[in-house]
VMD Tcl script that draws the C-alpha trace (Angstrom):
set ca {
  {27.07 164.01 66.94}
  {27.45 161.15 64.40}
  {28.71 157.85 65.79}
  {31.40 157.75 63.07}
  {32.88 160.68 61.14}
  {35.49 159.93 58.46}
  {37.39 162.90 57.05}
  {39.81 162.91 54.10}
  {40.67 159.20 54.39}
  {43.45 158.34 51.93}
  {44.79 154.82 51.40}
  {47.36 153.96 48.74}
  {48.89 150.67 47.64}
  {52.57 150.88 46.71}
  {53.15 148.25 44.03}
  {55.88 147.47 41.53}
  {53.72 149.04 38.84}
  {53.41 152.27 40.84}
  {51.09 153.81 43.42}
  {47.41 152.79 43.33}
  {45.16 155.40 44.94}
  {42.55 152.94 46.27}
  {40.93 155.53 48.57}
  {41.56 159.15 47.66}
  {40.30 161.72 50.17}
  {37.03 160.09 51.26}
  {34.74 161.75 53.84}
  {31.43 160.47 55.24}
  {29.54 160.04 58.49}
  {26.96 157.66 59.95}
  {24.59 158.26 62.87}
  {23.64 155.75 65.54}
  {20.71 153.61 64.40}
  {21.13 154.69 60.77}
  {22.28 152.83 57.64}
  {24.79 154.31 55.20}
  {25.12 152.42 51.92}
  {28.40 152.74 49.99}
  {27.93 151.76 46.35}
  {30.13 151.54 43.28}
  {31.77 149.09 40.91}
  {34.52 146.62 41.85}
  {37.75 148.52 42.42}
  {35.98 151.75 43.36}
  {37.43 151.59 46.90}
  {34.30 150.68 48.89}
  {35.74 147.80 50.88}
  {39.25 149.30 51.22}
  {37.77 152.46 52.75}
  {35.94 150.49 55.44}
  {38.78 148.03 56.10}
  {41.15 150.98 56.51}
  {39.09 152.15 59.51}
  {40.21 149.05 61.43}
  {43.61 148.79 59.69}
  {42.62 145.47 58.12}
  {44.36 146.20 54.82}
  {47.70 144.43 54.19}
  {50.54 146.77 55.21}
  {52.65 146.72 53.04}
  {51.75 147.20 50.20}
  {48.85 149.23 51.63}
  {49.41 152.41 53.58}
  {46.93 154.81 55.19}
  {48.41 158.09 54.04}
  {46.15 160.58 55.84}
  {42.75 161.29 57.34}
  {40.81 160.84 60.58}
  {38.03 158.44 61.61}
  {36.36 159.69 64.79}
  {34.39 156.83 66.35}
  {32.66 157.48 69.66}
  {35.15 160.26 70.42}
  {38.33 158.36 69.40}
  {40.33 158.55 66.18}
  {40.54 154.95 64.97}
  {43.46 155.73 62.68}
  {45.63 156.92 65.58}
  {44.99 153.87 67.79}
  {47.73 151.30 68.37}
  {47.27 147.69 67.27}
  {46.61 146.67 70.89}
  {43.92 149.35 71.25}
  {42.34 148.41 67.92}
  {42.04 144.76 68.96}
  {39.69 145.90 71.71}
  {37.54 147.69 69.11}
  {37.39 144.97 66.44}
  {34.54 142.55 67.05}
  {33.51 144.47 70.15}
  {32.55 148.05 69.23}
  {32.80 147.54 65.46}
  {32.01 144.23 63.75}
  {32.15 143.13 60.10}
  {30.01 140.71 58.10}
  {32.14 139.52 55.18}
  {30.85 138.60 51.71}
  {31.78 134.92 51.68}
  {31.13 133.18 55.01}
  {32.78 129.93 53.88}
  {36.15 131.68 53.58}
  {35.59 133.70 56.77}
  {34.54 130.82 59.04}
  {37.08 128.29 60.30}
  {36.15 124.87 58.85}
  {37.97 123.06 61.70}
  {35.97 124.67 64.51}
  {32.31 124.30 65.41}
  {30.06 127.29 64.97}
  {29.74 127.55 68.75}
  {33.51 127.75 69.28}
  {33.75 130.57 66.75}
  {30.78 132.44 68.19}
  {32.07 132.53 71.77}
  {35.55 133.80 70.85}
  {34.68 137.55 71.08}
  {32.89 136.98 74.40}
  {35.89 135.18 75.88}
  {38.32 137.80 74.54}
  {36.38 141.06 75.03}
  {34.04 140.27 77.93}
  {36.09 137.75 79.92}
  {32.96 135.59 80.10}
  {33.19 131.96 81.25}
  {32.64 129.26 78.59}
  {29.31 128.02 79.95}
  {27.69 131.46 79.86}
  {29.30 132.23 76.50}
  {27.88 129.04 74.95}
  {24.47 129.86 76.38}
  {24.68 133.31 74.77}
  {25.80 131.67 71.49}
  {22.65 129.50 71.50}
  {20.51 132.59 72.16}
  {22.05 134.63 69.33}
  {21.70 131.72 66.86}
  {17.99 131.58 67.70}
  {17.79 135.36 67.33}
  {19.13 135.20 63.76}
  {16.68 132.45 62.80}
  {18.70 129.22 63.13}
  {16.30 126.35 63.90}
  {17.22 124.17 66.92}
  {20.15 126.42 67.93}
  {21.01 124.26 70.96}
  {21.90 121.45 68.51}
  {23.34 123.52 65.65}
  {25.80 125.29 67.95}
  {27.89 122.09 67.76}
  {27.72 121.90 63.94}
  {30.56 122.78 61.56}
  {30.25 125.47 58.83}
  {30.02 122.91 55.98}
  {26.87 121.49 57.60}
  {24.96 124.74 56.95}
  {23.48 126.08 53.71}
  {24.77 129.35 52.23}
  {21.96 131.38 53.78}
  {22.42 129.73 57.17}
  {26.19 130.37 57.08}
  {25.50 134.04 56.43}
  {23.18 134.05 59.45}
  {26.01 132.56 61.51}
  {28.28 135.41 60.33}
  {25.63 137.93 61.42}
  {25.34 136.21 64.79}
  {29.14 136.31 65.20}
  {29.19 140.01 64.36}
  {26.37 140.84 66.78}
  {27.17 138.58 69.74}
  {29.31 141.25 71.46}
  {26.60 143.89 70.77}
  {28.69 146.31 68.68}
  {27.75 149.94 68.08}
  {28.68 149.81 64.37}
  {28.15 146.95 61.92}
  {29.98 146.93 58.56}
  {28.29 144.66 55.99}
  {30.56 143.92 53.01}
  {28.39 142.58 50.16}
  {26.59 140.21 52.59}
  {23.88 139.15 50.11}
  {25.67 139.17 46.72}
  {25.92 135.38 46.37}
  {22.51 134.59 47.90}
  {19.21 133.67 46.29}
  {16.55 136.34 46.16}
  {14.47 134.73 48.94}
  {17.48 134.22 51.24}
  {18.63 137.76 50.44}
  {15.23 139.12 51.49}
  {15.45 137.17 54.78}
  {18.97 138.46 55.53}
  {18.04 142.09 54.77}
  {14.93 141.80 56.96}
  {17.02 140.27 59.74}
  {19.63 143.07 59.60}
  {16.88 145.73 59.72}
  {15.16 144.09 62.68}
  {18.35 143.64 64.67}
  {19.41 147.21 63.88}
  {16.11 148.61 65.17}
  {16.15 146.36 68.24}
  {19.71 147.29 69.24}
  {19.98 150.81 67.71}
  {23.09 149.81 65.72}
  {24.70 151.97 63.05}
  {25.25 150.08 59.77}
  {27.61 150.67 56.83}
  {26.30 148.52 53.95}
  {28.77 147.97 51.08}
  {27.17 146.75 47.86}
  {26.88 147.18 44.08}
  {23.18 146.20 44.10}
  {21.22 149.45 43.95}
  {17.86 147.75 44.47}
  {19.13 146.42 47.81}
  {20.31 149.95 48.69}
  {16.83 151.36 48.07}
  {15.42 148.67 50.33}
  {17.71 149.06 53.36}
  {19.58 152.41 53.43}
  {18.87 155.84 54.95}
  {21.70 157.58 53.07}
  {23.97 156.65 50.17}
  {27.57 157.41 49.17}
  {28.55 156.64 45.56}
  {32.22 155.81 45.01}
  {34.23 155.80 41.80}
  {38.02 155.35 41.45}
  {38.65 155.90 45.17}
  {36.52 159.04 45.52}
  {32.97 159.75 46.66}
  {31.33 161.42 43.66}
  {27.87 161.86 45.18}
  {26.16 161.33 48.51}
  {22.82 162.11 50.07}
  {19.53 160.57 51.14}
  {18.08 157.58 49.28}
  {15.45 159.85 47.74}
  {18.07 162.36 46.56}
  {20.31 159.69 45.01}
  {17.56 157.75 43.25}
  {15.11 160.50 42.31}
  {17.29 163.63 42.00}
  {20.57 162.18 40.72}
  {23.29 164.75 40.05}
  {26.42 162.89 38.92}
  {26.76 161.19 35.53}
  {28.36 158.10 37.11}
  {25.37 157.58 39.41}
  {23.05 157.99 36.44}
  {25.10 155.36 34.60}
  {24.76 152.92 37.53}
  {21.00 153.44 37.70}
  {20.62 153.08 33.92}
  {22.48 149.75 34.02}
  {19.87 148.00 36.17}
  {17.91 145.51 34.00}
  {14.29 146.65 33.95}
  {11.18 145.25 32.37}
  {10.77 142.95 29.43}
  {13.28 141.67 26.91}
  {14.39 144.54 24.61}
  {15.20 142.42 21.52}
  {12.39 140.23 20.15}
  {13.48 136.68 19.36}
  {13.13 134.92 16.01}
  {11.41 131.85 17.42}
  {10.50 128.92 15.19}
  {7.49 126.98 16.38}
  {9.34 123.68 16.73}
  {11.51 122.43 19.59}
  {15.26 122.18 19.18}
  {15.46 120.44 22.57}
  {12.83 118.17 24.14}
  {13.32 116.81 27.65}
  {10.97 114.05 28.87}
  {10.89 112.68 32.42}
  {14.55 113.56 33.04}
  {15.84 112.39 36.41}
  {19.32 112.86 37.88}
  {20.13 111.18 41.19}
  {23.10 111.67 43.49}
  {24.27 109.65 46.47}
  {24.45 111.78 49.62}
  {27.43 110.74 51.77}
  {27.06 113.60 54.27}
  {26.44 111.08 57.06}
  {30.15 110.32 57.05}
  {32.04 107.11 57.78}
  {29.31 105.56 59.97}
  {26.58 105.95 57.37}
  {25.73 102.40 56.21}
  {23.73 103.31 53.13}
  {24.10 106.70 51.37}
  {20.84 108.55 50.87}
  {19.64 109.03 47.29}
  {18.88 112.65 46.37}
  {16.85 113.46 43.25}
  {18.53 116.67 42.11}
  {16.41 116.63 38.94}
  {13.07 114.89 39.45}
  {11.01 113.83 36.41}
  {11.44 117.10 34.46}
  {9.81 117.53 31.03}
  {10.50 120.65 28.99}
  {10.73 121.92 25.38}
  {12.97 124.75 24.13}
  {12.05 126.18 20.73}
  {14.47 127.14 17.95}
  {15.69 130.73 18.55}
  {14.20 130.97 22.05}
  {15.81 132.08 25.31}
  {14.25 130.05 28.11}
  {14.98 131.40 31.59}
  {15.38 128.80 34.34}
  {14.97 130.15 37.88}
  {14.88 128.81 41.43}
  {16.82 128.91 44.68}
  {20.18 127.21 45.30}
  {19.59 123.47 45.51}
  {16.53 123.61 43.28}
  {18.32 121.62 40.55}
  {18.84 124.38 37.95}
  {22.54 123.84 37.30}
  {22.22 120.06 37.53}
  {19.51 120.17 34.86}
  {21.80 122.20 32.57}
  {24.69 119.80 33.09}
  {22.40 116.78 32.62}
  {21.27 118.10 29.24}
  {24.88 118.29 28.04}
  {25.81 114.93 29.53}
  {28.27 116.48 31.99}
  {26.62 114.48 34.81}
  {25.07 111.01 34.37}
  {21.28 110.87 34.28}
  {19.16 108.24 36.03}
  {16.15 108.22 33.70}
  {14.24 110.02 30.99}
  {15.35 111.37 27.62}
  {17.07 114.47 26.20}
  {16.18 114.78 22.52}
  {18.31 117.33 20.63}
  {17.33 117.82 16.99}
  {15.69 114.35 16.90}
  {18.69 112.61 18.60}
  {18.31 111.19 22.13}
  {21.55 112.25 23.81}
  {21.07 109.88 26.75}
  {21.51 106.89 24.42}
  {24.80 108.06 22.87}
  {28.23 106.77 23.85}
  {31.04 109.17 24.78}
  {32.49 108.81 21.27}
  {29.09 109.49 19.66}
  {28.63 112.57 21.87}
  {31.84 114.23 20.61}
  {30.42 115.63 17.33}
  {27.24 116.67 19.18}
  {29.22 118.79 21.64}
  {30.19 121.16 18.85}
  {26.49 122.01 18.51}
  {25.92 122.53 22.27}
  {28.05 124.77 24.49}
  {28.00 126.11 28.04}
  {28.89 129.46 29.63}
  {29.84 128.91 33.27}
  {29.40 131.31 36.19}
  {33.09 131.79 36.99}
  {35.34 132.15 33.92}
  {38.47 132.03 36.08}
  {37.49 128.54 37.25}
  {36.30 127.27 33.86}
  {39.09 128.62 31.63}
  {42.74 127.54 31.71}
  {44.88 130.31 33.32}
  {47.98 129.02 31.48}
  {46.44 129.70 28.07}
  {46.37 133.04 26.26}
  {43.18 134.42 24.74}
  {44.36 133.14 21.38}
  {44.92 129.60 22.70}
  {41.59 129.62 24.58}
  {39.55 130.60 21.53}
  {41.60 128.61 19.03}
  {41.35 125.29 20.90}
  {37.68 124.45 20.09}
  {38.10 125.66 16.50}
  {41.06 123.34 15.90}
  {39.61 120.42 17.88}
  {36.38 120.39 15.87}
  {38.29 121.11 12.62}
  {36.44 124.40 12.06}
  {39.74 126.13 11.25}
  {43.23 125.20 10.13}
  {46.55 126.47 11.47}
  {46.58 128.95 8.59}
  {43.05 130.31 9.13}
  {42.71 130.05 12.91}
  {44.15 133.51 13.68}
  {41.60 135.15 11.40}
  {38.78 133.18 13.07}
  {39.99 134.08 16.58}
  {40.18 137.79 15.70}
  {36.63 137.62 14.32}
  {35.46 136.05 17.62}
  {37.20 138.79 19.62}
  {35.39 141.38 17.49}
  {32.10 139.60 18.15}
  {32.47 139.72 21.94}
  {34.01 143.20 22.11}
  {37.62 142.35 23.02}
  {40.48 144.46 21.69}
  {42.54 142.60 19.08}
  {45.72 143.86 20.74}
  {44.92 141.61 23.75}
  {45.18 138.38 21.73}
  {48.38 137.21 23.49}
  {47.34 138.16 27.02}
  {46.56 135.69 29.83}
  {43.37 135.55 31.93}
  {44.86 137.29 34.98}
  {45.54 140.35 32.82}
  {41.81 140.94 32.26}
  {39.00 142.32 34.41}
  {36.07 140.12 35.50}
  {33.85 141.44 32.73}
  {36.52 140.88 30.08}
  {37.08 137.32 31.31}
  {33.37 136.64 30.95}
  {33.54 137.98 27.37}
  {36.30 135.43 26.70}
  {34.08 132.67 28.12}
  {31.21 133.80 25.86}
  {33.59 133.86 22.88}
  {34.75 130.32 23.57}
  {31.12 129.14 23.86}
  {30.11 130.57 20.47}
  {33.40 129.61 18.73}
  {31.96 126.35 17.36}
  {28.83 128.16 16.08}
  {26.56 126.09 18.36}
  {22.81 125.83 18.01}
  {22.21 125.57 21.78}
  {23.99 127.50 24.56}
  {23.40 126.85 28.26}
  {24.37 129.91 30.31}
  {24.72 129.03 34.01}
  {24.60 132.19 36.17}
  {26.85 134.06 33.69}
  {26.48 137.50 35.33}
  {25.77 136.81 39.02}
  {29.27 137.82 40.18}
  {29.52 140.99 38.05}
  {28.92 144.66 38.85}
  {25.72 146.20 37.55}
  {27.45 148.10 34.70}
  {29.53 145.09 33.58}
  {26.44 142.89 33.94}
  {24.52 145.21 31.61}
  {27.31 144.97 29.00}
  {27.39 141.15 29.11}
  {23.58 140.85 28.92}
  {23.50 143.21 25.94}
  {26.30 141.21 24.31}
  {24.49 137.89 24.81}
  {21.24 139.26 23.35}
  {23.07 140.64 20.32}
  {24.90 137.34 19.72}
  {21.68 135.33 20.08}
  {20.07 137.58 17.48}
  {23.10 137.62 15.15}
  {23.76 133.86 15.19}
  {20.13 132.74 15.79}
  {21.14 130.86 18.94}
  {18.82 128.93 21.24}
  {19.61 129.41 24.93}
  {18.81 128.05 28.37}
  {19.58 130.97 30.71}
  {19.98 129.82 34.33}
  {19.87 132.44 37.09}
  {18.48 133.23 40.53}
  {18.22 136.95 39.61}
  {14.65 137.33 38.41}
  {15.12 140.87 37.10}
  {17.92 139.62 34.83}
  {15.85 136.62 33.70}
  {12.90 138.87 32.88}
  {15.17 141.11 30.79}
  {16.65 138.15 28.88}
  {13.95 135.52 28.45}
  {11.07 134.77 26.12}
  {9.70 132.15 28.49}
  {10.49 131.19 32.09}
  {10.59 127.81 33.83}
  {10.58 127.66 37.65}
  {12.30 124.82 39.55}
  {11.78 123.87 43.19}
  {13.34 120.83 44.91}
  {14.27 119.25 41.60}
  {10.82 119.58 40.05}
  {9.46 121.96 37.43}
  {6.59 123.76 39.17}
  {5.62 126.39 36.56}
  {6.41 127.49 33.01}
  {5.04 130.34 30.94}
  {5.75 133.39 28.80}
  {7.79 135.92 30.72}
  {5.47 138.90 31.13}
  {2.27 136.91 31.88}
  {4.20 134.85 34.45}
  {5.52 137.99 36.17}
  {2.08 139.61 36.08}
  {0.10 136.59 37.25}
  {2.14 133.69 38.68}
  {0.08 130.61 39.49}
  {2.29 128.60 41.84}
  {2.83 129.68 45.46}
  {6.60 129.17 45.12}
  {6.76 131.46 42.06}
  {4.79 134.14 43.90}
  {7.19 133.84 46.84}
  {10.20 134.28 44.54}
  {8.70 137.33 42.83}
  {7.67 138.97 46.09}
  {11.27 138.71 47.35}
  {12.77 140.77 44.48}
  {14.22 144.04 45.88}
  {12.95 146.97 43.80}
  {14.15 150.55 43.61}
  {10.91 151.68 45.22}
  {11.01 148.86 47.77}
  {9.69 145.29 47.54}
  {6.11 144.74 46.46}
  {4.28 141.43 46.57}
  {3.44 139.69 43.33}
  {-0.28 139.66 42.56}
  {-2.33 136.62 43.48}
  {-3.54 134.41 40.64}
  {-6.92 135.09 39.10}
  {-9.74 132.81 40.13}
}
mol new
graphics top color blue
foreach p $ca { graphics top sphere $p radius 0.5 }
foreach p [lrange $ca 0 end-1] q [lrange $ca 1 end] { graphics top cylinder $p $q radius 0.2 }
display resetview
């Protein structure tokens, strides 16, 4: 008998705009000790289906219309709220996508870890804290007896996700639901978290439901796969059946959207640098010691970096979080103050310019940020967003600006009819198209793209990457493409630069670097990439 059998689960949201069929007759099962991956784009119903099992959806507007969810002999959907509270965190636990919004910033990690033991097991505090220290060590937290008294903000992203795993496992549940637990993590941290989940699952014989849109991760961790689209499961089966004997067109579309291999569009590279960086250093003061810290520690986020980017080239910049990638991009544009070195753009040293002198230079250099909702003004329509840089830099007049904005919308694939809409009326992929349109509005020579697709589904990601490549080719742009996704960087870049702890450790043409990396850190990054046929180590350098 499966540990969990879901039959005809139907969840609707009753809104002012009508009924949204978020989950529409979904059926699946998962055995003890096995991993079921549920994949699909945002809005396909993956998370709502799993949250419905524990009645974690907001009611209203959500309503579980029908279905059964037999777990260990009981129908979860027929349990009362009091009965469900005994199941949540005890028999069934959830690892959420963003630990910083799931952990309480006012409580220590230890206080949050012991809560299920105090509630479900009636354990005394001393024993519960001892168990909390043990589980932190089990998930790979160094010095757990000290870190148990730390607060969430004192951990890195990867460590916070380990804390979430510890919290989910401390009561030894029978079923673990993982909701996009590695989406925002670097490739090396992602590999560690996946390995940890597999090891703990095998050690404790836990059933796992793994929700994700990353098909390479699915191939690495799952036993069976369910593919969801518009609230329905369109295909399910073993990993081999889904990846090697695909039946449904939607699944084929998902698989075809994964960036594979080298860059598809050759660049028109001129053999002369548009941008030359020499000995660039950016230093921050670290005040994490708090009020009692006498002297803030100096942190070199960018440490003596020298780099050239040629006319027409896409240079990929990779590294883990904290490696200095984004700070380097912002330092180039003067968005953060630099501590030393030079940034020479078309024979002009930007570090020597005043704010007033930088204004005309900014028209020639633009940035695409990771989150368009945070970088664009939600009170402005698409027209206002795209018109603003054109009018500010006097590239259009009030009479011609509408024509220019419509041409930009055509360039980035936005319907002209949406010109008066606001940001909240667009999907994530459409918002990123608006951000790309704003970046190219001034016809810049250099664009810095900082993780522009990391938060997008695989199909939307493929559309944005294709769009960027086409625009680079059409407008002969030069680009610094920052990302921690090495498969995406390989697909986009002519050359790759690798950063580690603020320093540039390796640069080279894309395919030779992937085939034969020279630095140990680069080899470690490449070996951590999840592949559809499982991870394989990067080859060692030739002697």
